[in-house]
TINURO-472028 format. One line per 8 residues: their letters; for each residue x, y, z of N, C-alpha, C. Coordinates in steps of 0.02 Angstrom, whole numbers, plus 50000, padded with zeros to 5 digits. Atoms other than C-alpha are relative to their C-alpha. Last residue first. Layout:
BEGIN
A = X Y Z X Y Z X Y Z  ...
% end
This chain:
BEGIN
KNADRFKR = 50061 49999 50040 54377 55165 53540 49993 50071 49984  50006 50011 50067 54557 55150 53578 49942 50005 49973  49957 49950 50021 54576 55200 53761 49989 49999 49924  50023 49953 50010 54435 55073 53798 50041 50089 49984  50051 49980 50046 54524 54949 53728 49961 50057 49997  49969 49985 50056 54692 54982 53834 49936 50002 49935  49993 49931 49991 54579 54996 53982 50032 50014 49930  50069 49970 50001 54508 54830 53957 50005 50081 49992
NKAYMYSI = 50011 50004 50058 54679 54742 53931 49932 50061 49981  49945 49961 50037 54739 54794 54094 49967 50016 49926  50038 49936 49984 54565 54730 54181 50065 50047 49951  50055 49986 50028 54600 54568 54079 49977 50080 50010  50000 49979 50068 54766 54547 54129 49950 50024 49961  49958 49942 50002 54727 54576 54308 50022 50018 49938  50042 49934 49990 54576 54455 54303 50048 50051 49992  50034 49985 50064 54697 54311 54204 49957 50070 50005
SKTPGSSL = 49958 49977 50053 54819 54330 54332 49964 50032 49938  50001 49921 49985 54686 54319 54475 50046 50024 49926  50066 49961 49999 54623 54155 54406 50010 50062 50007  50018 49981 50074 54805 54069 54347 49932 50052 49991  50044 50057 50008 54886 54099 54528 49967 50030 49930  50058 49985 49998 54955 54254 54582 49933 49957 49989  50004 49957 49948 55131 54212 54611 49936 50012 50030  49998 50039 49937 55143 54076 54494 49991 50045 50063
IGKISQTL = 50038 50050 50014 55056 54182 54351 50001 49944 50058  50060 49963 49957 55149 54330 54417 49954 49941 49982  50007 50026 49910 55302 54243 54375 49945 50024 50021  49996 50074 50006 55270 54261 54173 49995 49976 50072  50081 50006 50013 55237 54449 54213 49993 49925 49997  50061 49987 49930 55398 54461 54300 49948 49990 49974  50001 50052 49956 55496 54373 54150 49954 50009 50060  50055 50050 50030 55416 54489 54022 50014 49942 50063
APRAVISE = 50067 49996 50022 55475 54640 54109 49964 49952 49988  50045 49990 49957 55633 54583 54162 49925 50003 49992  49990 50067 49972 55687 54532 53979 49962 50003 50077  50047 50061 50019 55629 54689 53912 49980 49941 50020  50060 50019 49970 55693 54819 54029 49975 49940 49974  50004 50014 49931 55879 54823 53998 49920 49974 50032  49974 50069 49989 55873 54792 53819 50009 49986 50072  50056 50056 50007 55736 54932 53808 50044 49936 49999
IAKRTIHQ = 50059 49992 49939 55870 55052 53890 49934 49946 49978  49966 50002 49946 56005 55033 53770 49943 49972 50067  50001 50070 50006 55887 55024 53628 50050 49969 50049  50072 50035 49990 55828 55208 53676 50020 49923 49992  50029 50005 49924 56002 55256 53710 49947 49968 50012  49964 50032 49961 56070 55211 53533 49971 49976 50069  50028 50064 50004 55916 55283 53454 50032 49961 50026  50071 50011 49970 55951 55460 53549 49985 49927 49981
INDVRVLR = 49991 50026 49937 56144 55431 53493 49944 49998 50039  50054 50020 49966 56102 55434 53318 50004 49968 50064  50069 49970 50023 56214 55575 53253 49940 49961 50026  50040 50028 50055 56373 55497 53340 49936 50037 50000  49999 49959 50061 56473 55626 53437 49959 49952 49939  50059 49952 50003 56397 55548 53604 50024 50049 49932  50090 50013 50002 56456 55381 53588 49970 50076 49979  50015 50017 50057 56658 55434 53544 49923 49983 49971
ESNVTEAG = 49980 49950 50056 56687 55532 53683 49959 49985 49921  50054 49955 50006 56588 55409 53789 50013 50049 49973  50046 50045 50023 56730 55261 53719 49910 50054 50026  50005 50005 50095 56865 55372 53724 49937 49983 50004  50003 49929 50029 56838 55410 53924 49992 50002 49910  50082 49970 49993 56777 55236 53964 50007 50079 49972  50035 49970 50073 56926 55156 53882 49947 50046 50018  49974 49946 50023 57050 55136 54028 49953 50030 49930
LGPPLKLG = 50016 49942 49970 56952 55013 54121 50019 50055 49962  49966 49996 49949 56944 54887 53968 49990 50070 50063  50015 50034 49930 56860 54860 53814 50042 50028 50036  49962 50062 49963 56877 54956 53654 49983 49975 50067  50001 49967 49923 56740 55060 53571 50033 49939 50023  49939 50047 49962 56754 55054 53380 50012 50019 50081  49931 49965 49968 56587 55108 53323 50047 49947 50023  49949 49981 50049 56475 55012 53185 50074 50038 50038
HKRGQRVL = 50020 49944 50038 56295 55020 53265 50067 50009 49949  50049 50009 50065 56321 54866 53344 49972 50027 49944  49960 50044 50030 56476 54925 53446 49964 49969 49929  49958 49960 50039 56365 55077 53500 50030 49955 49958  50041 49978 50056 56244 54957 53565 50038 50057 49957  50012 50078 50038 56373 54854 53673 49942 50029 49936  49949 50018 50042 56430 55032 53730 49997 49925 49956  49981 49954 50065 56266 55088 53758 50055 49985 49976
RDYLNNPM = 50039 50019 50067 56230 54913 53852 50017 50063 49961  49974 50064 50039 56381 54944 53971 49944 49993 49938  49937 49985 50022 56339 55120 54023 50017 49943 49960  50004 49946 50067 56164 55072 54051 50056 50005 49964  50030 50057 50050 56225 54920 54183 49980 50054 49928  49944 50052 50020 56341 55042 54274 49973 49960 49940  50004 50033 49960 56218 55199 54293 50030 49947 49964  50077 50030 50033 56255 55351 54174 50013 49929 50068
KRLMAARA = 50027 50004 49938 56413 55464 54268 49916 49973 49984  49962 50052 49969 56514 55420 54106 49968 50008 50077  50016 50071 49997 56371 55483 54005 50045 49954 50038  50039 49989 49978 56396 55674 54091 49966 49914 49985  49992 50010 49910 56560 55678 54066 49936 49983 50029  49950 50070 49983 56534 55628 53880 50016 49994 50074  50041 50051 49996 56382 55759 53866 50047 49928 50000  50071 50012 49939 56487 55891 53928 49962 49952 49998
PPSMDQQL = 49967 50009 49933 56648 55862 53827 49957 49991 50043  49993 50069 49989 56536 55829 53668 50036 49991 50071  49933 50001 50005 56470 56014 53691 50012 49913 50001  49998 50050 50036 56274 55982 53688 50071 50001 49978  49937 49999 50023 56246 56093 53848 50020 49936 49960  49953 50027 49998 56063 56086 53874 50066 50004 49958  49952 50019 50069 55926 56195 53855 50059 49977 50050  49936 50022 49963 55764 56214 53962 50061 50002 49941
LDPGIFEL = 49951 50031 50076 55613 56307 53890 50065 49977 50059  50017 50067 50031 55461 56351 54000 50040 49972 49949  50050 50014 49943 55498 56518 54096 49976 49925 49986  50083 49957 50003 55637 56557 53983 49954 49955 50046  49983 49942 50030 55832 56496 53968 49933 50037 49993  50076 49984 50043 55812 56360 54103 50017 50067 49961  50028 49955 49964 55979 56254 54120 49935 50034 49970  50084 49992 50005 56054 56095 54106 49973 50080 50033
NPLGEIIS = 50019 50002 50071 56245 56044 54086 49927 50022 49984  49946 49936 50044 56308 56101 54256 49984 50013 49927  49945 50051 50057 56162 55986 54349 50029 50078 49971  49941 50057 49993 56095 56052 54507 50044 49994 49946  49972 49932 49977 55948 56176 54448 50076 49963 50016  49986 49951 50061 55880 56023 54360 50030 50064 50008  49949 50055 50045 55907 55922 54529 50010 50038 49920  49912 49998 49964 55816 56049 54631 50055 49964 49967
GYRAKFLP = 49975 49926 50005 55664 56051 54505 50064 50015 50033  49919 49993 50041 55651 55855 54483 50047 50085 49994  49948 50055 49994 55529 55820 54611 50061 50018 49973  49976 50007 49937 55426 55980 54619 50062 49955 50019  49964 49931 50001 55392 55999 54443 50053 50001 50053  49927 50000 50041 55367 55821 54423 50043 50061 50015  49954 50059 49971 55227 55834 54554 50065 49991 49976  49968 49971 49953 55161 55989 54465 50039 49959 50043
LQATVINS = 49956 49970 50031 55134 55880 54306 50039 50048 50057  49957 50005 49944 55046 55743 54401 50061 50065 49971  50033 49991 49948 54897 55741 54287 50042 50004 50062  50054 49934 50019 54984 55776 54118 49951 50016 50074  49970 49939 49978 55125 55672 54176 49963 50057 49979  49983 49985 49940 55027 55522 54202 50048 50064 50025  50070 49992 49940 54912 55534 54074 50039 50008 50055  50036 49902 50006 55051 55575 53930 49971 50005 50064
VKLPHEGG = 49965 49957 49989 55146 55397 53999 49981 50082 49994  49977 49992 49925 54995 55301 53998 50062 50047 50013  49974 49943 49982 54941 55344 53821 50022 50007 50062  49938 49966 50050 54946 55175 53758 49989 50071 50013  50026 49957 50036 54852 55089 53917 50037 50044 49954  49977 49952 49974 54956 54944 53968 49951 50053 49959  50006 50005 49948 54933 54772 53927 50003 50061 50043  50053 49970 49957 54877 54802 53752 49993 49984 50070
VRMRFDGM = 50049 50053 50010 55017 54690 53666 49918 50021 50036  50008 50010 50073 55145 54833 53623 49923 49937 49992  50018 49940 50024 55143 54926 53778 50000 49971 49923  50069 49976 49975 55147 54752 53887 49958 50064 49953  50052 50053 50057 55309 54688 53777 49913 50042 50027  50025 50038 49967 55406 54833 53901 49929 49968 49946  49989 50080 50010 55544 54871 53773 49947 49963 50042  49952 50013 50049 55538 55064 53846 50009 49917 49988
FSLGAITE = 50044 50039 50061 55407 55073 53966 50034 49997 49939  50011 50075 49972 55533 55093 54119 49966 49964 49953  49930 50042 50022 55614 55248 54011 49969 49931 50014  50006 50050 50046 55431 55342 53978 50059 49938 50015  50078 50035 49980 55395 55444 54141 50015 49925 49957  49997 50034 49956 55588 55518 54084 49955 49942 50038  49938 50033 50010 55543 55558 53932 50005 49970 50063  50020 50054 50042 55367 55631 53975 50057 49959 50003
FLERPSFN = 50022 50030 49963 55467 55731 54113 49953 49923 49968  49936 50019 49963 55601 55817 53998 49952 49946 50023  49967 50050 50040 55452 55846 53860 50058 49953 50057  50062 50046 50012 55336 55938 54007 50043 49937 49952  49990 50063 49922 55497 56029 54072 49954 49943 49960  50032 49964 49949 55513 56105 53873 50002 49953 50059  50068 50037 50008 55639 56070 53746 49965 50033 50068  50044 49979 49956 55810 56144 53687 49941 49967 49975
KPLMLLAA = 49952 49932 49969 55978 56065 53641 49939 50037 50044  49965 49963 50042 55864 55902 53569 50045 50055 50062  50031 49945 49998 55825 55754 53697 50039 50048 49948  50033 50023 50045 55876 55572 53697 49961 50053 49979  49994 50022 50068 56030 55595 53782 49964 49980 49943  49979 49947 50036 55946 55721 53905 50038 49967 49937  50034 49960 50037 55835 55577 53970 50028 50054 49947  50002 50036 50058 55986 55479 54019 49950 50024 49941
RVAHTLNV = 49956 50001 50059 56035 55625 54111 49977 49944 49947  50005 49942 50029 55866 55657 54207 50060 49994 49945  50058 49993 50041 55839 55483 54254 50005 50063 49952  49983 50065 50050 56024 55455 54334 49922 50012 49943  49940 49987 50037 55974 55606 54436 50027 49941 49946  50050 49938 50031 55805 55527 54493 50058 50046 49957  50042 50027 50058 55903 55364 54524 49977 50070 49985  49951 50031 50056 56037 55457 54624 49963 49974 49952
QKSIRMLP = 49976 49946 50036 55896 55538 54729 50049 49984 49955  50060 49984 50024 55818 55368 54776 50029 50071 49962  50006 50035 50081 55980 55300 54812 49953 50026 49955  49919 50004 50039 56035 55428 54942 49975 49969 49944  50001 49944 50002 55851 55406 55048 50046 50044 49938  50041 49992 50052 55847 55218 55016 49988 50103 49983  49966 49999 50064 55992 55227 55131 49972 50013 49946  49952 49956 50015 55922 55319 55271 50039 49984 49928
DRRLTLTP = 49946 50033 49988 55755 55213 55266 50058 50038 49969  49943 49986 50048 55581 55277 55267 50077 49968 50021  49972 49992 49960 55403 55198 55281 50072 50002 49990  50038 50004 49947 55258 55254 55196 50042 49975 50054  49946 50048 49945 55351 55336 55054 49959 49996 50057  49993 49994 49925 55226 55393 54929 50019 49958 50042  50037 50052 49975 55266 55398 54737 49998 50021 50075  50013 49985 49920 55288 55519 54614 49976 49929 50030
KHMRGALY = 50078 49958 49980 55355 55432 54443 49989 50030 50089  49979 49926 50028 55556 55410 54426 49929 50036 49998  49986 49943 49974 55514 55269 54556 50040 50066 49978  50068 49977 49971 55428 55149 54448 50005 50068 50063  50039 49965 50059 55584 55152 54334 49932 50040 50037  49985 49936 50002 55690 55112 54488 49967 50032 49933  50021 49941 49956 55573 54978 54521 50031 50064 50002  50078 50027 49985 55581 54878 54356 49982 50045 50053
LSDWNLLD = 50043 49937 50001 55738 54971 54290 49923 49992 50018  50066 50018 50034 55803 54790 54282 49979 50050 49975  50002 50052 50026 55993 54830 54343 49946 49964 49956  50067 50020 50054 55964 54999 54349 50019 49929 49963  49964 50031 50064 56145 55033 54450 49955 49980 49925  49926 49967 50016 56095 55150 54583 50031 49968 49923  50019 49926 49993 55894 55118 54603 50089 50032 49973  50055 49977 50052 55905 54935 54547 50010 50075 49988
SSLTEMSV = 49965 50011 50040 56053 54896 54679 49963 50020 49923  49939 49945 50006 55960 54978 54806 50028 49986 49935  50019 49944 50004 55800 54866 54772 50045 50058 50008  50037 49980 50076 55882 54720 54749 49984 50072 49990  49956 50020 50037 55984 54722 54923 49974 50037 49927  49963 49943 49983 55840 54785 55036 50055 50006 49925  49959 50007 49958 55744 54630 54958 50040 50055 50003  49940 50010 50035 55581 54637 54858 50065 50003 50070
VGYKVQVG = 49954 50012 49953 55396 54598 54920 50077 50012 49963  49949 50034 50018 55266 54665 54812 50048 50007 50052  49937 49985 49959 55094 54714 54881 50064 49955 49968  49950 50031 50039 54941 54741 54758 50056 50006 50021  49936 49968 49991 54800 54822 54882 50037 49926 49951  49991 50059 50049 54601 54824 54881 50090 50029 49990  49970 49986 50061 54572 54933 55036 50037 49937 49954  50048 49972 50037 54439 54876 55180 50040 50030 49919
NIEVFPNY = 50040 49952 49960 54553 54845 55317 49971 50047 49944  49984 49996 49931 54663 54732 55209 49975 50071 50008  50038 49932 49957 54584 54676 55042 50027 49982 50054  50025 50023 49929 54713 54569 54928 49978 50058 50038  50077 49999 49982 54690 54577 54736 49995 49982 50101  50026 49933 50021 54881 54567 54705 49924 49975 50026  50050 50043 49992 55024 54454 54785 49951 50057 49975  50074 49965 49978 55180 54519 54706 49935 49950 50029
YVGAGLRD = 50059 50056 49998 55353 54450 54728 49946 50025 50005  50049 49985 49959 55489 54548 54658 49955 49965 50012  49977 50010 49927 55669 54510 54605 49938 50020 50065  49978 49926 49962 55651 54590 54441 50008 49978 50074  50010 49941 50013 55602 54435 54339 50046 50046 50026  50059 49973 50024 55632 54255 54431 49989 50080 49971  49977 50015 50053 55772 54217 54534 49962 50009 49932  49936 49970 50009 55747 54323 54691 50029 49977 49930
QVAAVARA = 49985 49921 49998 55557 54310 54700 50058 50034 49989  50031 49981 50068 55549 54119 54635 49999 50086 50000  49959 50025 50085 55675 54077 54748 49966 50039 49960  49951 49954 50003 55578 54191 54911 50055 49973 49921  50022 49946 49999 55421 54076 54882 50064 50056 49971  50019 50001 50090 55507 53908 54855 49970 50074 49978  49943 49998 50041 55591 53954 55028 49996 49996 49934  49968 49917 50009 55441 54018 55110 50054 49991 49966
GLSGMFSY = 49958 49981 49944 55347 53842 55079 50038 50064 49997  49935 50011 50001 55267 53765 54937 50060 50038 50043  49989 50084 49965 55096 53764 55011 50058 49984 49977  50002 49988 49925 55113 53970 54988 50014 49935 50032  49938 50005 49986 55148 53937 54802 50005 50017 50063  49974 50049 49969 54969 53892 54780 50068 49987 50006  50031 50066 50052 54926 54062 54769 50014 49941 50028  49949 50040 50057 54968 54174 54910 49958 49949 49957
HARHQSIN = 49982 49938 50037 54861 54324 55026 50039 49950 49927  50036 49997 50061 54768 54169 55091 50008 50061 49948  49985 50058 50063 54917 54108 55193 49944 50031 49947  50039 49991 50046 54917 54282 55297 50008 49954 49939  50042 49960 49984 54998 54255 55455 49952 50017 49958  50037 50033 49933 55096 54083 55435 49949 50052 50017  50031 50064 50018 55127 54141 55264 49969 49977 50046  50071 49987 50020 55171 54307 55326 49977 49953 49971
LAHWHDPH = 50041 49968 49946 55300 54244 55451 49946 50013 49963  50043 50058 49956 55373 54124 55325 49968 50036 50055  50045 50032 50042 55388 54260 55179 49973 49939 50045  50062 49979 50004 55485 54354 55305 49950 49967 49966  50031 49981 49937 55606 54243 55334 49942 50027 50006  50031 50064 49964 55635 54187 55167 49968 50017 50057  50056 50003 50018 55651 54385 55109 49963 49925 50013  49996 50059 50005 55776 54440 55233 49935 49954 49969
SVALILDV = 49918 50042 49981 55819 54604 55252 49979 49930 49966  49979 50037 49928 55624 54673 55185 50095 49994 49996  49937 50017 50002 55562 54806 55058 50037 49979 50049  49993 50014 49931 55376 54820 55046 50072 49965 49992  49952 50023 50001 55305 54895 54882 50029 49993 50059  49947 49975 49947 55129 54949 54874 50068 49955 49986  49931 50044 50024 55013 54961 54728 50042 50017 50051  49929 49981 49967 54852 55005 54765 50045 49966 49987
MPKSEGYG = 49969 50024 49944 54690 54954 54666 50061 50021 50006  49949 50044 50004 54595 55072 54567 50039 49949 50053  49946 49989 49946 54446 55176 54640 50035 49943 49966  49990 50068 49959 54333 55190 54470 50066 50003 50034  50012 49987 49937 54315 55382 54415 50014 49930 50048  50067 50002 49982 54376 55365 54242 50000 50016 50079  50027 50061 49971 54555 55312 54191 49940 50001 50034  50037 50056 50043 54590 55435 54056 49999 49937 50029
SQRYVGSG = 50034 49970 50040 54718 55563 54177 49983 49925 49961  49961 49983 50071 54808 55484 54300 49932 50010 49970  50052 50002 50058 54758 55513 54492 50037 50007 49942  50016 49932 50032 54899 55480 54611 49963 49987 49942  49975 49971 49969 54895 55323 54728 49986 50079 49986  50037 50002 49927 54781 55204 54661 50034 50052 50050  50085 49953 50008 54835 55272 54491 49963 49990 50055  50072 50030 50047 55010 55201 54529 49962 50059 50016
YAFAYRVP = 49988 49970 50050 55137 55204 54687 49941 49980 49954  50058 50010 50042 55160 55168 54876 49997 50022 49926  50013 49939 50035 55314 55155 54963 49925 49972 49959  50074 50009 50033 55382 55036 55103 49979 50062 49949  50007 49931 50033 55563 55028 55194 49942 49980 49943  49959 49957 49987 55621 54893 55322 49988 50076 49972  49980 49960 50063 55477 54802 55338 50049 50050 50014  49950 49915 50011 55481 54677 55471 50006 50028 49933
AGFQQLVD = 49935 50014 50036 55340 54521 55468 50031 50068 49995  49973 50017 49952 55178 54560 55565 50073 49983 49992  49942 50058 49997 55097 54634 55439 50040 49994 50057  50027 50068 49992 54937 54727 55483 50051 49959 49985  50001 50007 49928 55019 54883 55534 49969 49934 50001  49931 50008 49980 55059 54924 55348 49995 49957 50059  49971 50066 50041 54871 54919 55306 50054 49971 50021  50037 50043 49980 54843 55058 55433 50013 49937 49986
LLEGKIEA = 49958 50003 49944 54990 55149 55364 49958 49952 50045  49950 50032 50014 54890 55136 55205 50053 49984 50043  50039 50076 50013 54734 55206 55261 50047 49950 49988  49995 50026 49926 54856 55358 55342 49954 49921 49993  49934 50020 49945 54945 55377 55179 49976 49971 50067  49953 50072 50016 54799 55383 55087 50037 49980 50027  50066 50034 49981 54707 55531 55183 50031 49928 49986  49997 49996 49921 54884 55632 55194 49942 49946 50006
QRERMEGV = 49939 50039 49972 54903 55593 54992 49988 49979 50079  50020 50069 50022 54731 55668 54949 50054 49938 50036  50048 50015 49953 54776 55825 55067 49984 49922 49976  49966 50017 49952 54943 55830 54958 49949 49972 50062  49978 50060 49998 54852 55815 54803 50027 49970 50064  50045 50053 49982 54737 55963 54862 50028 49930 49974  50035 50000 49942 54878 56061 54879 49949 49956 50016  49940 50041 49949 54984 56005 54733 49972 50007 50073
QAEEASTL = 50012 50085 50019 54822 56070 54633 50050 49970 50043  50068 50026 49954 54821 56246 54741 49975 49919 49982  49984 50005 49933 55017 56268 54691 49915 49972 50030  49962 50062 49971 54986 56218 54526 49991 50005 50056  50028 50029 50009 54849 56373 54498 50026 49913 50007  50054 50014 49962 54946 56482 54571 49959 49939 49996  50049 49935 50004 55085 56447 54448 49958 49993 50074  50076 50022 50007 55227 56328 54519 49955 50063 49984
RPAHEAAA = 50062 49982 49938 55380 56389 54481 49956 49973 49992  50061 50030 49983 55542 56313 54387 49960 50025 50054  50021 50063 49959 55698 56418 54376 49931 49986 50012  50038 50034 50032 55688 56558 54252 49981 49930 50036  50057 49975 50011 55778 56685 54364 49939 49959 49966  50045 50020 49935 55912 56563 54404 49917 50027 49989  50042 50046 50016 55967 56579 54225 49949 49986 50050  50040 49963 50034 56067 56748 54258 49914 49959 49989
DPARRESA = 49983 49963 50055 56175 56645 54360 49945 50039 49972  50060 49961 50030 56202 56557 54527 50001 50050 49936  50000 49928 49975 56362 56450 54522 49931 50028 49986  49962 49941 50012 56357 56277 54465 49983 50065 50025  50054 49957 49985 56330 56117 54569 50022 50074 49983  49994 49975 50060 56487 55996 54525 49931 50066 49983  49959 49943 49996 56516 55999 54714 50004 50009 49924  49931 50026 50033 56364 55884 54725 50049 50078 49992
VTAPMEPP = 49943 49979 49937 56223 55950 54850 50090 49987 49964  50024 49940 49957 56071 55966 54732 50052 50017 50038  49996 49931 50024 56149 55843 54609 49990 50048 50037  50059 49982 50042 56145 55685 54736 50019 50065 49968  50038 49939 49954 56321 55648 54791 49938 50031 49939  49982 49931 50003 56375 55491 54703 49946 50039 50040  50037 49954 50022 56323 55317 54774 50034 50066 49992  50024 49955 49950 56468 55201 54796 49949 50043 49977
RVTQRGDG = 49970 49945 49973 56477 55093 54631 49981 50032 50082  50031 49985 49935 56412 54909 54591 50056 50065 50035  50073 50014 50020 56448 54826 54439 49981 50053 50047  50028 50044 49934 56641 54895 54437 49904 50001 50000  50025 49966 49940 56668 54965 54259 49976 49952 50058  49962 49968 49933 56782 54898 54145 49994 50030 50051  49970 49950 50030 56686 54846 53988 50054 50048 50054  49974 50007 50077 56645 54683 54039 50023 50047 49970
AAGATPSA = 50032 50032 50049 56633 54728 54232 50014 49990 49927  50041 49973 50060 56770 54755 54341 49963 49956 49961  49957 49988 50078 56806 54652 54479 49969 50035 49966  49999 50061 50053 56693 54667 54652 50049 50032 49953  49927 50022 50024 56758 54806 54779 49995 49949 49951  49956 49941 50031 56587 54887 54789 50063 49994 49986  49996 49957 49947 56489 54719 54812 50061 50058 49970  49925 50004 49965 56422 54637 54674 50024 50041 50052
KNKKTNSM = 49998 49982 49915 56243 54623 54585 50074 49984 50024  49987 49928 50010 56227 54618 54383 50019 50024 50077  49953 50013 50026 56233 54417 54390 50025 50079 49998  49956 50024 49959 56079 54421 54512 50075 50018 49963  49991 49968 49925 55978 54534 54420 50042 49977 50037  49912 49978 49997 56011 54480 54233 50020 50018 50080  49977 49920 50021 55839 54392 54229 50078 49989 50006  49967 49943 49924 55808 54207 54222 50021 50067 49974
% end
């Protein structure tokens, strides 16, 4: 069973293991926060799309509009209420190294009450479900909520001529993952470009906080100077750290690089304002970023990490011999000690791996229940074929 449930609490809940509340009110996104630095000479180096990239983005936007129209029609086929929805993956945004075949489109449907939603959806679309549909909505919702990362997928479903894999998640689970990185399962997918199909005001803020978290986590694993592409590849790779599928041929071995290569202008557009808004990060050249490596600046950044990541950093630091005291008042001391060690990059990577590993594994195992053995084997075979084709 995953850690998703025990990581959730109300904003007034008691302190977690190292003195942090499990859920904090969302911080103001870096683009509008009071920490935003004053304009300086470095602003002239802020990321600007080249004319070729602008043309590429234009083509992507046209494709997005076409796909969005198709997917909005798909969304209209669900009688059960959906509060927030988005599409992601190679079915929406072309990735390098995948040929010309049309991939399945990945959808996430966030709902208020999963058991009620599945009851309505099973009544309307029984064929979308495996044998789990025969067990009833409560059984489906229980599997969704208690196993893996809190998402229930129905794959290989054709709606209006579009083959989709749609995942159902509660609004609570999605919001908590974006703010606290409970599993990094959906938060990590939303680090990459996504296509919003149905908007929600809460999600707008939570999404921006999640992207800012991603930049800060990446900075702990990067040197003083680096390129935007290095930053984006580090961000895109966060949710794959610790994912067993990357080791056993369940994903394309160059997946992260392929995503960034094909979508680099979208990453620039997605993260440009966040980069400009962070006080410890600036452009020092047209294609060169520099971060403030001073311990006070790094410690201040670490204290703004998602709660679950901060707790895992402390645990990993202790495993590596650091004396990090527990308690609410220890956060300042612990952050300063963590950022001073030479292997903070390794500690950060291990902390992220410890978040990702279990939910990624149990979510895949859950796929056998939610998809059924036949569809699960077909899905795993398709993934493994991409792996084998890449290694020919």
